[in-house]
C-alpha positions in Angstrom: 89.9 88.5 123.1 93.4 86.8 122.5 96.0 87.8 119.7 96.8 84.9 117.5 100.0 84.9 115.2 99.3 83.6 111.5 101.6 82.1 109.1 105.3 82.9 110.1 104.4 85.9 112.2 105.4 86.3 115.9 103.7 88.3 118.5 105.9 89.8 121.0 105.3 91.7 124.5 108.1 94.2 125.0 110.4 94.3 128.0 111.1 97.5 129.5 114.9 98.0 129.9 116.0 99.3 133.2 117.9 102.5 133.3 121.2 102.6 134.6 122.0 104.7 138.1 124.8 106.2 139.4 124.2 106.6 143.0 120.8 108.3 143.3 120.9 109.8 139.8 119.2 108.0 136.9 121.2 108.0 133.7 118.7 107.7 130.9 120.0 106.2 127.4 118.5 108.9 125.4 120.9 109.4 122.7 121.4 105.6 122.4 119.2 103.7 120.0 119.0 100.1 121.3 117.5 97.0 119.8 114.1 96.0 121.2 113.6 93.1 123.6 110.7 91.0 124.4 108.9 87.9 125.3 107.2 85.8 122.7 103.2 85.5 123.4 102.2 83.8 120.3 103.7 82.1 117.2 102.2 81.3 114.0 102.5 77.6 112.7 104.8 78.5 109.6 104.6 79.4 106.0 104.3 77.5 102.7 107.2 78.2 100.1 106.7 78.7 96.3 107.8 75.3 96.0 105.2 73.5 98.0 107.2 72.7 101.0 106.2 73.8 104.5 108.6 75.7 106.7 107.5 75.6 110.6 108.4 78.1 112.9 111.2 77.6 115.3 110.6 80.3 118.1 108.2 79.1 120.8 105.9 81.0 123.3 108.1 82.1 126.3 111.4 82.8 124.3 113.1 86.2 125.1 114.0 87.9 121.9 115.9 90.7 120.3 114.4 92.6 117.5 115.5 95.3 115.2 114.7 98.9 115.8 113.1 99.4 112.5 110.8 96.5 111.2 108.4 95.5 113.9 104.8 96.4 113.8 103.4 97.9 117.2 100.1 96.9 117.9 97.8 98.1 120.7 95.3 95.3 122.3 93.3 95.8 125.2 95.6 98.4 126.7 99.0 96.3 126.2 101.4 97.1 123.5 102.9 94.3 121.4 105.1 94.0 118.5 104.3 91.7 115.4 107.2 90.5 113.1 108.1 88.0 110.7 110.2 85.2 112.4 113.1 85.5 110.0 113.4 89.4 111.2 114.3 88.3 114.7 117.9 89.2 115.5 118.3 86.7 118.3 116.9 84.4 120.8 118.4 84.8 124.5 119.1 81.4 125.9 119.5 81.2 129.7 121.9 78.5 130.7 
């Protein structure tokens, strides 16, 4: 089975951030809350407004995005964890130059 985003929803596969090391000692970032990062795996087509116009989504599959700590819905699908969030709640798209 495959997850498919609807309306202006975006499905994101989380990226595990690396822990920093100092020599051979792993320094965990336990006390710091960080925004979530992930790769977009599915994007809905867009949403109709109350005025009858259609707003298409701008993110695309493969984009690396930053999400807020609070807001995304966690979904387990076939043993994998995903986030589902409305496109307008995504904080940023990371562009590689």
